[in-house]
N, C-alpha and C positions, 0 to 999 in steps of 0.2 A: 468691635471685633467681629469678623465674618463668622457665620455658623453654617457649616455644611452638614446636612443630614443624609444618611444612607439608609434606605428602607429595604431590608432583606439581608440577613446575616449568614448567607451561605458562602460558597467559594468566591463568587464575584464581589459580594459586599466586603468580605474580609480582605480581598486583594486590593480593592479600591481604597479603603481607608489607610491601609499600610502604605500604598503608593503616595497618597496625599502627604502623609507625614515624611516619608523618605525623600520626597521631592521638595520639601521645605514649606509646606502650608503651615502657617502659624495660628490660624483661627481655631475655633471650636469644632470638634467632630463628634457626631453622635451616630452610632450604628444601632439600628433597631431590628430585632429579630422576634418572630412569633414563638420560636422554640426557646425553652429555658436553657439549653446547652450553649456554651460558647461555640463559635464557628468550627465546623468539623467537615471532614471529607465524606462524600456520599458514595463514591464508587466501591470502597471496600465493604459497605454495609451488606450487599448481596453476595459477597464473596468471602474474604478472609474473616471479617467480623462475625458473620453468620456461622461460619465454620468453627469459630472459637479460636482462630489462629492470630487474632489481633485484639489486644486489650483496648478497652474503651478509651483510655487516655491517649492512646496512639492515634485515635481518629482526629483529635483536635489539631487544627491547622497551626495554632499558636497557643502557648499557655496564656492564662488570664493575665499574668504579669506583663505580657507584651503590650496589651492594650492600656494597662495602667501606666506603664513606663512612657508610652507615647501620648498619654493624656487623651485617649479615645474613650468617650463615654459609651458603655454598653447598656442598652435597654433590652434585656432578654425576657422571654416569656411575655412579650408585650405586643400583641397584634395591633397594627395600625388600623384605626377606625375609618379615617378619611384623610385625604389630601385636598387642601383648598389652594388651588394655584393662583387665585386672585389675591388672597390675603397672604400667600406664601407661608402657610402654616400646615402642620401635621397634627392630627388628633390621635393620641395613643393612650389607651386605658383612662380616658376621661380628661387627660391633660393636653393642653394645646402648646405646641412647640413652634417657634418661628424659625425660618431658615432663610439664608441668602441664596443658596443653591441646594438642589435636592437631586439625589440619584436613586433610581428604583432598580433594585437587583433582586426581585422577588421570585426568580427562577420559574419553575413549572410545577404542576401538580398532577398526580396520576388520575386518569379517568377511572370512574367507579362504576360498578354494575348498578343498574336501576333497582330500587327497592322492590319493584313489581316482580322481579325475577329472583329475589333473595339476596340482593346486595347488602341489606342491612343485618343479615344474620351474623351471630358471633362465629368466630373462627374463619371469617373471610378477611383476608389480609391484602394489603398492597405494599409495595417496596418503595418507600421514599425517604422516610425519616428514621432516626435512631429509635424513636418510640415504636414505629411500625415493626422494625426488625426485632427489638427486644420482646415485643408481644408475640411474635410468631415463633421465635427461637425454641421455646420449650416443646413445641409440637413436632420438632424434627427428631422423632424417635424412630428407632429401627422398626421396620414393618408397619409404621403408620401409613395411612393411605392419603396421598396428596393429589389434588387436582390443580393444575396450573392452566389458567385461561389466558391464551395469548402466546404466540410463537415468535415474539421479537427477542431482542438481546436480554431484556430484563427477565422474561420468562425462562429463557434458556439458561441464564446464569443461575437462577433459582433452582432449576431442574438439576444442574450440575452439583450444586451444594447438597440438594436433597439426596441424590443418588450416592454421593460420597458418604452421607450419613446413614445409608441403608433404608431410606424412606421409599416406599412403593409409590412410584411417581408416574402420573399420566399427564401429558400436556396436549391440549387441544388448540387447533388453529382453524378459524372459520374460512380463511382463504385456502387456496389449493396447495400452498406450501408454506413452511416456516420462513421467516425473514423476507417474505415476498415484497414488502414495501421498501426494504433497505438494501437488498443484495440480489445478485444474480442466482439463477437456479443452481449453478455450479457450487456456490457457497452454501446454499440451502442443503444440497446433497451432502456436502462435506460434513456439516454439523449434524444432520440427521443421522448419518452413519456413526459419528462419534457418540451421540447420545444413545443410540440403539445398542452400541457395544457396552454401555454402562447400565443397560436395563431399563432405560426410560422408554415408556410407551408413548410415541408421538402419533396423534390422530389428526390428519389434515383434512380440510374440507368438511369440518364438523363444527357446528355452532352449539352454543349453550342455550337450551330452551329455558331452564330454570334450575335454581338450587333447591334442594329438598331440606326440610326441617322446619321446626316451629320457632324456636328461639336461637338455636345454633345449627350450623350446617351438618347434615348427615349424609348427603349424597347429591347427585346431579342427574337431571334429565337432559339428553342431548337432542339435537335437531333431527336425528334419525329415529327418534322415539325410544331409544334405549335408555336405561337407568343404571347407575353404578353407585355404590356406597363409597363415601370419602370421609376422612376425619377432619380435614381442613383444606382450605382453598387459598391460592394466591392468584391475584388478578394483575395481569400485565398487558393491558390493552391500549397502551399509549399514554401520552400526557397532554395537558393543555397549558399554554403559557400563562404565567401569573400576571395577568394584565387588568384584573378587576378594579383595583385601586386607581390605576391610571385611567381606565375608561370612565369611572365615576367622576374623576377629576377633570374630565373633558379633553384628555389627550387623544391624539389620533391613534387608532388601532388598525393594524393590518397583519393578521396572524402573529400577534404579539404587539408590543409597544413600538410604534413606528418611529425610527430614528433616522437622522441623516448619517453621513459617513463619519462624523465625529462622535456619534452617540447622543447627540442632542435631540430631544423630542420636539413636538410641535409647540411646546412652551420653552422659551429661551433660557429659563432658569431651572429646567428639569432635564435630567439625563437618564439613560437606561443602559444596562449592560447585562450580558449573560443570556440564559435560556429565555428570559421574558422579552428580549429585544429583537425586533425585526429590522434588518439593516440592508442597505443597498449592496448588490453583488452582481457584477457582469450584466448590467442592464435590467436586472430584476430585483427581487428581494428574497432574503433567506433568513431563517431563524435556526441557530445552531445550538443543539443540546449536547454540550461537551465541556469538560473541565478546561481544556486548553483555551477554548473560546471565552469561557467565563473569566479566566485570569487575564488573558491578553486584552480583551475588550475593556475590562474594568480598569486596567492600568492606563490605557489610552484615554478613557473617560476621565480618570482622575487628573491627568495632565490637562485635558481640555477644560475641565471645570476651573482650572487655574489660569486659563487663557491661552493655552498652547496652540489650539486649532490644528491638531494633527488628525489626518484621516486614518481610520482603522481599516486595514486590509487583512482579513482573516487568512491564516494558514490552517487549512482544514485537515484535521486528523482526529481519529477516535481509536478506542481499543475495547476489547472484551476478553475476559479470562474465563475459560470453561475447562474443567479437569486439568490436564497437562497441556492444554492448547492456549497460546496467546495469539489472539487475532489483533492485528494492527491495520488500520484503514487510513489511507491517504487520499484526499480529494473527495469530490462528490460524483456519484455515478449516474446522476439524473440524465436520462435521454440516451443511455448507451445503446449501441446496436451490435456490438461484438464483444465477446469475452475470450481472452487467451488464457488458458490454464498452463501454468508452468510448475512442474514437479520440483520439489526441493531436494535437499540432501538426505532426508529421512522419509519414512513412509508417511508420516503425518505432517510433513513440511510441504507447503504448497502456496502458490500465489496466483491470484486471478486479476488480470489486467483488463480494465474496461476502456473501450474505444467508442467514439462517436464520429462517424464520417472520417475515420482515419486519425482522429486526434485522441491522445491519451487523456482520460478523465480522472481515473481513480485506480487504486490498487487495494485488494484485500490480501493480506499476507498472514498465513497461519504458520506459526513457528518458523518464520522465515524473516528475521529482522533485516537481513541484507537486502532482500527484495523490497521490503517496506521502505527502508531508508533511501535506496536508489530511486524507487518510484516516487517518493515524496519530493526528492530534490528535482527530479525531472518535471514533475507537475508544477512545482513552485517556479521553475525557470521557464515554464511554457514550452517545454521541449517534448517531442513525441518520438519514441523509438519505433522502428519498423516492427510490426506484429510478428513477422517471420523470425526476427532476431530474438524476440521474447520466447517464442515457442521452441526455438532451437536450444537444446540443453548445453550445447558446446559454447554458446555465447557467454562471454564474461560480462555479467551485468555491470560491473564497475566501469568497464570500458565505454559503456553507453554515456557516461558523464563527461567524457573527454571530447 
């Protein structure tokens, strides 16, 4: 009987094994995860869970009985030591498992501060796993002093939680503005104002020189020579794809595990899906760090592991929750040369429409689900509305779909 192994028990891994069974795969399935927890959602970690608004068990994607009922073997708390693509084996906690086909869904891991500038000190946290958030949660006390390093979405979401908990929060970004790598200045301006209204101190164009303290962090020295005292630190300076196992196994790597349009790697018996996978897109390659991509690509890979040969075409969308603002993003804004700002029905409702050479690329919608849904449908259909129509508030956006 065939044995399919999936390495990585996050959203992509859990979706993949469920799809295998739901589509009729009768062989053995083993899902291997380095964490001791059954597969769980990550987005709520830095939001509802950290705020105490979501119970631990609600994070779980499925109850443990789901995997038992579908005869999916879980190997949790079991980091994989090596993949041998020639012998088609996986070594995990000293045991060698043979596979017929293998999927790698190892996600991504947060970048860390170098030990030389204090990254090894206690009370320096990252936001990735349940254990990370459980460790930092007790420090979110009223009037505690928090430094957040990095002005991307992870850092801003953590700042929103901290502000709601009454934590004295400072966020630094070494670039000239927050969100500079992922959004237009207009979106940066929007979120800077939102955070300022909640008391978060955002300092842009300011780098971290070093963290202060001997065994645990007590403060920070910045690139301008100033120093401040802090009780704990959260680092949100981006992520790296989880491709070390694949690289060691000899698979091709290109900003992640290189796959073809079906999710197959350079080894015909090994597949990849989710944050760790680099896939073809519009003549180039992309790597998407999002839950929708993890689910959709994993399900396509599951079908292809069973011989379907279906191409995966990503429908690109993301989201972020900060305070009472829900940001929804459709499309990729890479290469934009024009941004149209459209005011929504409320003061904090707004959408930003990205164009390149007159073609609609992406939409950022803040508390404006109508603009998001219409923008998403237009982008997926390859249609571009006139920028003048978008900026004209008398335009009925829904009519743009007809």
